[in-house]
C-alpha positions in Angstrom: 12.4 -22.5 -12.2 15.9 -23.8 -13.1 18.0 -22.1 -15.8 17.3 -25.0 -18.1 13.6 -24.5 -17.8 13.8 -20.9 -18.5 16.0 -21.6 -21.5 13.2 -23.9 -22.9 10.5 -21.5 -22.4 12.4 -18.5 -23.8 13.3 -20.7 -27.0 9.7 -21.7 -27.2 8.1 -18.1 -27.5 11.5 -16.4 -29.2 12.3 -19.3 -31.8 15.5 -18.4 -33.9 14.1 -20.1 -36.9 11.2 -17.6 -37.0 13.6 -14.7 -37.8 12.7 -13.2 -41.1 14.2 -10.5 -43.4 13.1 -7.0 -42.2 10.4 -5.8 -44.7 11.7 -3.2 -47.0 11.4 0.3 -45.5 10.7 -1.0 -41.9 14.0 -0.6 -40.4 13.6 2.8 -38.9 9.9 1.6 -37.7 11.4 -1.5 -35.9 13.8 1.1 -34.0 10.6 2.9 -33.1 8.7 0.0 -32.0 11.9 -1.3 -30.1 12.2 2.1 -28.3 8.5 1.8 -27.0 9.2 -2.0 -26.0 12.0 -0.8 -23.9 9.9 1.9 -22.1 7.0 -0.4 -21.8 8.9 -3.1 -19.9 10.8 -0.5 -17.7 7.4 1.0 -16.9 5.4 -2.0 -16.3 7.5 -5.1 -16.3 5.3 -7.1 -18.4 2.5 -6.0 -20.8 0.3 -7.8 -23.1 1.1 -7.5 -26.9 -2.3 -6.5 -27.5 -2.1 -3.5 -25.0 1.2 -2.5 -26.2 0.0 -2.2 -29.7 -3.0 -0.1 -28.5 -0.7 2.3 -26.7 1.7 2.5 -29.8 -1.3 3.0 -32.3 -2.6 5.9 -29.9 0.3 7.8 -29.9 1.6 7.4 -33.4 0.2 8.2 -37.0 1.9 4.9 -38.6 0.0 1.9 -37.1 1.0 -1.6 -36.3 -0.5 -5.0 -35.1 0.7 -8.0 -33.1 1.9 -10.0 -35.9 4.3 -7.3 -37.1 5.6 -6.6 -33.6 6.6 -10.1 -33.4 8.3 -10.0 -36.6 10.1 -6.9 -36.4 11.1 -7.3 -32.8 12.2 -10.8 -32.7 15.6 -10.2 -33.9 16.1 -7.5 -31.7 15.1 -9.7 -28.8 17.6 -12.4 -29.6 20.6 -9.8 -30.2 20.0 -7.8 -27.0 17.7 -9.6 -24.8 16.6 -6.5 -22.7 12.9 -8.0 -23.0 11.4 -11.0 -24.7 8.0 -12.4 -25.7 6.5 -14.6 -23.2 3.0 -16.2 -24.1 1.0 -13.1 -25.3 3.2 -10.7 -23.3 6.3 -8.7 -23.7 8.5 -9.2 -20.5 11.3 -7.5 -19.0 14.7 -9.2 -19.0 14.7 -9.8 -15.1 12.1 -12.6 -15.9 14.3 -14.4 -18.8 16.0 -16.4 -16.1 12.8 -17.3 -14.4 9.6 -16.8 -16.1 7.8 -17.2 -12.6 8.6 -13.5 -12.2 6.4 -12.7 -15.0 3.6 -14.6 -13.5 3.9 -13.1 -10.4 3.9 -9.5 -11.9 0.7 -10.5 -13.8 -1.1 -11.7 -10.5 0.0 -8.5 -8.7 -1.4 -6.2 -11.5 -4.6 -8.0 -11.7 -7.4 -5.7 -13.0 -5.7 -2.5 -11.9 -6.0 0.4 -14.4 -2.8 1.2 -16.3 -0.8 4.4 -16.2 -0.2 5.5 -19.8 1.5 8.9 -19.9 1.7 11.0 -23.0 4.0 10.1 -25.8 6.8 12.3 -24.7 6.9 11.1 -21.2 6.3 7.5 -22.1 9.4 7.4 -24.1 11.4 8.9 -21.0 11.1 5.5 -19.9 13.5 4.3 -22.3 16.1 5.2 -19.6 15.5 2.6 -16.9 16.7 5.3 -14.3 14.1 7.8 -15.4 11.8 9.2 -12.6 9.2 11.8 -12.6 9.8 15.0 -10.4 7.6 13.8 -7.6 9.1 10.5 -7.3 12.7 11.9 -7.5 11.9 14.5 -4.8 10.8 11.9 -2.3 13.8 9.8 -3.0 16.3 12.7 -2.6 14.8 13.1 1.0 15.4 9.5 1.7 19.1 9.9 0.2 19.7 12.9 2.2 18.5 10.9 5.6 20.7 8.0 5.1 23.8 9.9 4.1 23.5 11.8 7.4 22.5 8.8 9.6 25.4 6.8 8.1 28.2 9.1 6.8 31.0 6.7 6.8 29.5 3.7 5.3 31.2 3.1 1.9 28.2 1.0 0.7 25.5 3.5 1.4 24.9 4.3 -2.2 24.5 0.4 -3.1 22.1 0.3 -0.2 20.0 3.4 -1.5 19.8 1.6 -5.1 18.9 -1.4 -3.7 16.2 0.2 -1.5 14.9 1.9 -4.5 14.7 -1.4 -6.7 12.9 -3.3 -4.1 10.4 -0.6 -3.8 9.8 -0.3 -7.7 9.4 -3.8 -7.7 7.0 -4.0 -4.9 9.3 -5.9 -2.7 9.0 -3.9 0.6 9.3 -6.9 2.8 13.1 -7.1 1.9 13.9 -3.8 3.7 14.8 -5.6 7.0 17.0 -7.8 5.0 18.7 -5.0 3.2 19.5 -3.3 6.6 21.0 -6.4 7.8 23.0 -7.1 4.5 24.6 -3.6 4.6 25.1 -3.8 8.6 23.0 -0.8 9.2 21.7 0.2 12.7 19.9 3.4 13.6 21.1 5.8 16.2 17.8 6.1 18.0 14.2 5.1 18.0 13.2 8.4 16.6 15.5 7.9 13.5 13.9 4.5 12.9 10.6 6.3 12.4 11.9 9.2 10.5 13.4 6.6 8.0 10.2 4.5 7.5 8.2 7.5 7.3 10.5 9.0 4.5 10.6 5.5 3.0 6.9 4.9 3.0 6.3 8.5 1.3 8.9 7.6 -1.4 7.4 4.3 -1.9 3.8 5.5 -2.1 5.0 8.0 -4.9 7.0 5.4 -6.7 5.8 4.1 -9.8 5.4 0.3 -9.7 5.2 -2.8 -12.0 2.7 -4.3 -9.6 0.5 -1.3 -10.1 0.8 -1.1 -14.0 2.8 1.8 -13.6 0.7 3.7 -11.1 2.3 4.9 -7.8 0.4 3.7 -4.7 -0.8 7.1 -4.1 -2.1 7.6 -7.8 -3.9 4.2 -7.5 -5.6 5.2 -4.3 -6.9 8.4 -5.7 -8.2 6.4 -8.5 -9.8 3.9 -6.2 -11.2 6.6 -4.1 -13.0 7.9 -6.9 -14.6 4.6 -7.7 -15.9 4.4 -4.3 -17.5 7.9 -4.5 -18.8 7.2 -7.9 -20.4 4.0 -6.4 -22.0 6.0 -3.6 -20.1 3.9 -0.9 -19.6 5.4 2.5 -16.6 7.7 3.3 -13.8 5.2 4.0 -10.7 6.7 5.5 -8.3 6.3 2.5 -7.6 10.0 3.0 -4.3 11.6 2.4 -2.6 12.9 5.4 -2.7 16.8 5.4 0.0 18.7 7.1 -1.6 21.2 9.4 0.0 24.7 10.1 0.9 25.3 13.9 -1.4 28.4 13.7 -4.1 27.0 11.9 -7.4 26.3 13.6 -7.4 22.7 15.0 -9.6 20.4 12.9 -11.3 18.9 15.9 -13.3 22.0 16.2 -12.0 23.1 19.9 -11.5 26.7 18.4 -7.7 26.5 19.6 -4.8 26.7 17.4 -3.5 23.2 16.3 -0.1 23.5 18.2 -2.3 24.2 21.2 -4.6 21.2 20.7 -4.3 18.0 18.8 -0.6 18.7 17.8 0.1 18.1 21.2 -1.5 14.6 21.2 0.4 13.6 18.1 3.8 14.9 19.4 3.3 12.9 22.8 3.3 9.6 20.6 1.1 8.2 23.6 -2.2 7.8 21.8 -0.8 5.2 19.3 1.0 2.0 19.1 4.8 1.8 19.8 6.7 1.1 16.5 7.3 -2.5 17.4 3.6 -3.1 18.7 2.7 -1.6 15.1 4.8 -4.2 13.3 3.2 -6.9 15.3 -0.2 -5.7 14.5 0.6 -5.5 10.6 2.4 -8.5 10.4 -0.5 -10.4 12.1 -3.5 -8.5 10.4 -2.0 -8.9 6.9 -1.2 -12.6 7.4 -5.0 -12.9 8.4 -6.0 -10.8 5.2 -4.0 -13.0 3.0 -5.5 -16.2 4.2 -9.1 -15.0 4.0 -8.4 -13.5 0.5 -6.8 -16.8 -0.7 -9.9 -19.0 0.8 -12.5 -16.8 -0.4 -11.0 -15.3 -3.5 -11.8 -11.9 -3.0 -9.1 -10.0 -4.9 -6.6 -10.6 -7.5 -3.4 -10.1 -5.3 -1.2 -11.5 -2.6 -1.3 -9.6 0.8 2.3 -10.1 2.3 2.3 -9.7 6.0 4.5 -6.5 5.8 4.2 -2.7 6.5 3.8 -0.7 4.6 1.9 -3.0 2.1 2.1 -3.0 -1.7 -1.5 -4.0 -1.9 -3.7 -0.8 -1.6 -6.0 -0.1 1.4 -8.8 -0.1 -1.0 -8.3 -3.7 -1.9 -7.7 -4.8 1.6 -10.6 -3.3 2.7 -12.7 -5.6 0.4 -11.0 -8.7 2.1 -11.6 -7.1 5.7 -15.4 -6.9 5.0 -15.4 -10.7 4.1 -13.5 -11.5 7.3 -16.0 -9.6 9.7 -19.1 -11.3 7.7 -17.3 -14.5 8.7 -15.2 -14.1 11.9 -14.9 -17.9 12.1 -12.2 -17.7 9.5 -9.9 -16.6 12.3 -10.3 -20.1 13.5 -9.6 -21.5 10.3 -6.5 -19.5 9.9 -5.3 -20.7 13.5 -5.8 -24.2 12.6 -3.9 -23.9 9.2 -0.7 -22.1 10.3 2.0 -22.5 13.1 2.6 -19.0 14.3 4.5 -17.5 17.1 2.7 -17.8 20.4 2.4 -13.8 20.5 0.5 -13.6 17.1 -1.6 -16.8 18.0 -2.7 -15.1 21.3 -3.5 -11.8 19.5 -5.6 -13.7 16.8 -7.6 -15.6 19.6 -8.4 -12.5 21.4 -9.7 -10.8 18.1 -11.9 -13.8 17.6 -13.5 -13.8 21.0 -13.4 -9.9 21.8 -13.9 -8.0 18.8 -16.5 -5.3 18.5 -18.1 -4.4 15.4 -20.5 -1.5 15.2 -21.3 2.4 15.2 -19.5 4.5 17.5 -19.3 8.4 18.5 -15.9 9.8 18.9 -16.1 12.5 21.3 -12.7 13.4 22.5 -9.1 13.3 21.9 -6.7 12.7 24.8 -3.1 12.2 25.2 -3.6 8.6 26.0 -6.2 7.7 23.6 -9.2 8.9 21.6 -12.6 8.4 23.5 -15.6 6.7 21.8 -19.1 6.2 22.9 -20.4 2.7 22.1 -23.2 0.4 23.2 -22.1 -2.7 25.1 -23.7 -6.0 25.1 -26.0 -4.9 27.7 -27.3 -1.9 25.5 -25.6 0.6 28.0 -23.6 3.4 26.7 -19.9 3.0 27.6 -16.9 4.9 27.0 -13.8 3.2 25.1 -10.2 4.7 25.1 -9.0 3.7 21.5 -5.3 4.1 20.4 -4.3 4.7 16.7 -2.0 2.3 15.0 0.8 4.2 13.2 -0.7 7.6 14.1 -3.1 8.9 16.7 -6.8 8.9 15.9 -6.7 12.6 15.9 -4.0 12.9 13.2 -5.5 10.0 11.2 -9.0 11.6 11.1 -8.3 15.3 11.3 -12.1 16.1 11.5 -14.5 18.0 13.9 -15.9 16.3 17.0 -18.2 14.6 17.7 -18.1 12.5 14.7 -20.1 9.2 13.9 -18.3 6.4 12.8 -18.2 2.7 12.0 -15.2 0.6 12.6 -14.1 -2.8 14.4 -12.4 -2.6 17.9 -9.8 -4.9 18.6 -7.8 -6.0 22.1 -4.3 -5.5 21.7 -2.4 -6.7 24.7 -3.6 -4.3 27.6 -4.9 -1.8 25.0 -7.7 -1.3 22.6 -7.0 -0.3 19.0 -9.3 -0.6 15.9 -8.6 -2.9 12.6 -7.1 -0.1 10.6 -10.2 0.9 8.9 -12.8 3.5 9.8 -15.8 4.6 8.0 -16.9 8.2 9.1 -20.5 9.3 8.5 -20.9 12.8 6.6 -23.3 13.9 9.2 -23.2 17.6 11.0 -24.9 17.9 14.6 -27.0 20.7 15.9 -26.8 22.3 19.3 -29.5 19.9 20.7 -27.7 17.0 19.5 -24.2 17.9 20.9 -26.0 18.7 24.2 -27.5 15.2 24.2 -24.2 13.6 23.1 -22.4 15.7 26.0 -25.0 14.3 28.6 -24.4 10.6 27.2 -20.7 11.3 27.7 -21.2 12.4 31.4 -23.3 9.5 32.2 -21.1 6.8 30.7 -17.9 8.5 32.5 -19.4 7.7 35.8 -19.0 4.0 34.7 -15.2 4.6 33.8 -13.4 4.4 30.7 -12.8 0.9 29.2 -9.3 0.8 28.2 -8.8 -2.9 27.6 -10.9 -5.7 26.2 -10.3 -9.5 27.3 -7.0 -10.7 26.0 
């Protein structure tokens, strides 16, 4: 959008000739409305006038309506341009030079629930830099890390501000560009992982315009309650729990965590290398976006980045459509020109994916072992790697556990498609003995550690 086009749109919805004298006695009320409008665009980026009025009226004795909001705030818009009217919305000044941004925010917000704090906290957002305690705590951890990692970089504060701004806007795909912009390189591979873990935690606790003011974690909790209320299976959208070193291991071995599954997690050999993880998510989310656009599953754009601003709950809906129509992978490959590595990966998924029920029976340092039935109806063992964490650390549940997932080839390894549905079923002594016998018999045939690629 050109500046001239943006200027014309601004003047259309904020016409100077529509300014009228402030009604008697409403000057102080206009100030109150303005404070709410500034807070609203700082928290949401864009909000319909109708919803803005609902929030204001729910928190104040003195009421208003859409017509009065326009009449009272138009002079403020023309004077300050901190926000403006656009169609039936109030929009942040970031969009004044390009109203396509406003349309983008609306698409990202879709039908998500709106975060509406009480009046006292809502008005805190008049300050563009206000953060709640949880968000502030996580970003302080990020700041401490980058100050320690790059102590002599004069631009580090600017990098930190840019990092936060892009996170709040949901533009997580810009992180690589920011690192390049400020000429920042990590001292080790370990530090890369530490940084991205801290950044992901901070982003997941950051209030975002794309989520109507909710943080991704809050939105995830909301969606999880919806799934549970609707009686759906227990899908692994769970929060990662930090387990104490001396706590009993959640796998049910009877050992302390530090002597059991913690060793698997610390070895980092039962999960993809960080570079492989990046390749997986870029390829996977690219496919998810294609499926979503073709089948119109959710009202959001799924960018090929990790962490992804679109919640797992929404991506899961798209994933279900994919495996009901796996030929969509062929359509995707025919419509795009991808790097050879991604093309080969997608072809292998199309030809060799295994969708079904499995029994997870053991965690080893190299992989998690699942029992599944092959095309000949024989029980076979599959050695499956986690993606960003080992399956032991991802699931944190007692073995054996029955689960539903889709196994995928990844070069010379086997992974899953990032979603696992666990069955809330407990097994008695007799069943466990039967599973043990199945495991012993299947082990004689060997553990399958790669699918055709």
